[in-house]
C-alpha positions in Angstrom: 29.5 -36.2 5.5 25.9 -37.1 6.6 26.1 -34.6 9.5 27.2 -31.8 7.2 24.4 -32.6 4.8 21.9 -32.7 7.7 23.1 -29.4 9.0 22.9 -27.8 5.6 19.4 -29.1 5.1 18.2 -27.7 8.4 19.8 -24.3 7.7 18.2 -24.2 4.3 14.7 -24.8 5.7 15.3 -22.2 8.4 15.9 -19.5 5.8 12.7 -20.2 4.0 9.9 -17.9 5.3 6.4 -19.4 5.2 3.5 -17.5 3.6 0.3 -17.1 5.6 -2.9 -15.2 5.6 -2.7 -12.0 7.7 -5.8 -10.3 9.0 -6.6 -6.9 10.5 -9.9 -6.2 12.2 -11.0 -2.6 12.7 -13.9 -1.4 14.7 -15.2 2.1 13.9 -17.0 4.1 16.6 -18.4 7.6 17.1 -20.5 9.5 19.6 -22.4 11.3 16.8 -26.1 10.9 16.9 -27.4 8.3 14.5 -23.9 6.8 13.9 -23.8 3.0 13.8 -20.6 1.2 14.9 -19.1 -1.1 12.3 -16.4 -3.7 12.0 -14.2 -4.2 8.9 -11.8 -7.1 8.3 -8.8 -6.8 6.0 -7.1 -9.9 4.8 -3.9 -10.3 2.8 -3.6 -13.9 1.6 -0.3 -15.8 1.5 1.8 -12.9 2.6 5.5 -13.3 3.5 5.7 -10.2 5.7 3.5 -8.4 8.2 4.2 -5.0 6.5 1.9 -6.0 3.6 -1.1 -5.3 5.9 0.2 -2.9 8.6 -0.2 0.0 6.2 -4.0 -0.5 6.2 -4.2 -1.6 9.9 -4.1 1.8 11.5 -6.0 3.0 14.6 -7.0 6.7 14.8 -9.2 9.2 16.6 -10.5 12.4 15.1 -12.6 15.3 16.2 -15.2 17.0 14.0 -17.1 20.2 14.8 -20.5 20.4 13.2 -21.9 23.7 11.9 -24.2 23.7 15.0 -21.0 24.0 17.1 -21.4 20.4 18.4 -18.2 18.4 18.6 -18.2 14.7 17.8 -15.4 12.1 18.0 -14.8 9.4 15.5 -12.3 6.6 16.0 -11.1 3.3 14.6 -9.4 0.6 16.7 -7.5 -1.9 14.7 -5.9 -5.2 15.8 -3.6 -7.4 13.7 -4.6 -11.0 14.1 
């Protein structure tokens, strides 16, 4: 009986997911004149799942053509920590 109770207790604890803070750090860069790189940190406190933050933790690169026919690239590199 003690063994069954012990196994049931361990199985019950294994099914409980722990909540923890999840953080996404994004660095924005560009080759446009006068652009200053920046870093933004997103944090979701006491989250049960990673999907709570991955919607905002997205890397991208885009191209913009200025009226003077110059082309500049903007980008954001994000890392889930």
